[in-house]
C-alpha positions in Angstrom: 67.0 73.2 67.2 67.4 72.8 71.0 66.0 69.8 72.7 63.7 71.2 75.3 61.7 68.0 75.8 61.4 66.5 79.3 63.8 63.7 80.2 62.6 60.4 78.9 60.7 61.9 75.9 62.1 61.0 72.5 63.6 63.8 70.5 64.0 64.0 66.8 65.8 66.8 64.9 64.0 67.3 61.6 67.3 68.6 60.0 69.1 65.4 60.8 68.1 62.9 58.2 69.7 59.9 56.5 72.7 60.9 54.6 73.4 64.0 56.7 77.1 64.7 57.3 78.1 65.9 60.7 81.5 67.6 60.8 83.5 67.5 64.1 80.8 65.5 66.0 81.7 63.4 69.0 79.4 60.4 69.5 79.9 58.4 72.6 78.1 55.2 73.6 77.2 54.3 70.1 76.8 50.7 69.0 78.8 50.1 65.9 77.9 47.3 63.5 78.1 46.5 59.9 78.3 43.8 57.3 79.8 40.4 58.0 81.8 39.1 55.1 83.6 35.8 54.4 86.9 35.6 52.5 89.1 32.6 51.7 92.7 33.0 52.7 94.9 32.8 49.6 98.4 33.1 48.2 101.7 33.1 49.9 102.5 36.8 50.3 100.9 40.3 50.2 100.6 40.3 46.3 98.2 37.4 46.1 96.5 37.2 49.5 92.7 37.1 49.8 91.3 40.7 49.8 89.2 41.8 52.8 86.4 44.1 51.6 86.7 47.7 52.9 83.0 47.6 53.9 83.5 44.7 56.3 82.8 45.1 60.0 83.6 41.5 60.7 85.5 39.4 58.1 85.4 35.6 58.7 88.4 34.1 57.0 88.4 30.5 55.9 91.0 28.2 54.3 94.0 29.3 56.4 96.6 26.5 56.3 99.7 28.2 57.8 100.8 29.6 54.4 97.8 31.5 53.1 96.6 34.9 54.2 94.5 38.1 53.7 95.3 41.7 53.0 93.6 44.5 54.8 91.9 47.2 52.6 93.0 50.9 52.7 90.5 51.8 55.5 89.8 55.4 56.7 91.5 56.7 59.8 89.7 55.3 62.9 88.0 52.5 61.0 88.2 49.0 62.6 87.7 45.7 60.9 87.4 42.5 63.0 89.2 39.5 61.4 88.2 36.0 62.5 90.6 33.2 61.6 88.0 30.5 61.2 90.6 27.8 60.3 92.4 25.3 62.4 95.8 26.6 61.3 97.7 29.9 61.4 96.6 32.6 59.0 98.7 35.5 57.7 97.4 39.1 57.8 99.0 41.8 55.6 98.6 45.6 55.8 97.5 47.5 52.7 100.2 49.0 50.5 102.3 51.6 52.3 101.1 50.7 55.8 102.3 48.7 58.8 100.4 46.4 61.2 101.9 47.2 64.6 105.5 47.5 63.4 105.3 45.0 60.5 105.1 46.1 56.9 103.8 44.0 54.0 107.3 43.7 52.6 108.8 42.5 55.9 106.4 39.7 56.6 102.9 39.1 57.9 101.2 39.1 61.2 100.4 35.5 62.0 97.0 34.9 63.6 96.6 31.7 65.6 93.9 29.2 64.6 90.3 30.1 65.6 91.1 33.5 67.0 89.7 37.0 66.4 91.4 40.4 66.5 90.4 44.0 65.7 92.6 45.9 63.1 92.3 49.7 63.4 93.8 52.2 61.1 95.3 55.2 62.9 96.9 56.9 59.9 97.7 56.3 56.3 100.7 54.3 57.3 99.7 52.6 60.6 97.3 49.9 61.7 97.2 48.5 65.2 95.8 45.1 66.3 93.7 44.6 69.4 94.9 42.7 71.3 98.4 44.0 70.3 99.6 40.8 68.7 103.3 40.0 68.3 104.7 41.0 65.0 
């Protein structure tokens, strides 16, 4: 259905309802938001780190002490999760199994986030996640 309303008049497409899937759509200028979760950093490596929920938009991580960390979920391509290190110490961030953060795999170490910082982690493929800002790894 074409939008033939004058500029400034609200338009609603009756065929576009909640749950509709739009294939190949490009949306620009959208405000993206989602759930804020809290996870405690845990463990000493990628096998026992605290798990960041896949539905997180912002994940506030507590209990970082320089040795503990979190592991990112297997997000979908293009998905971004903001990680906030809410501790007064370094916190480790591990990629999901089979992926790398910047150039760092879960088996070669962790990306270390400084105390009281926030970074975005965006999945670009099934094997690659990039941080913004591009943190040293």
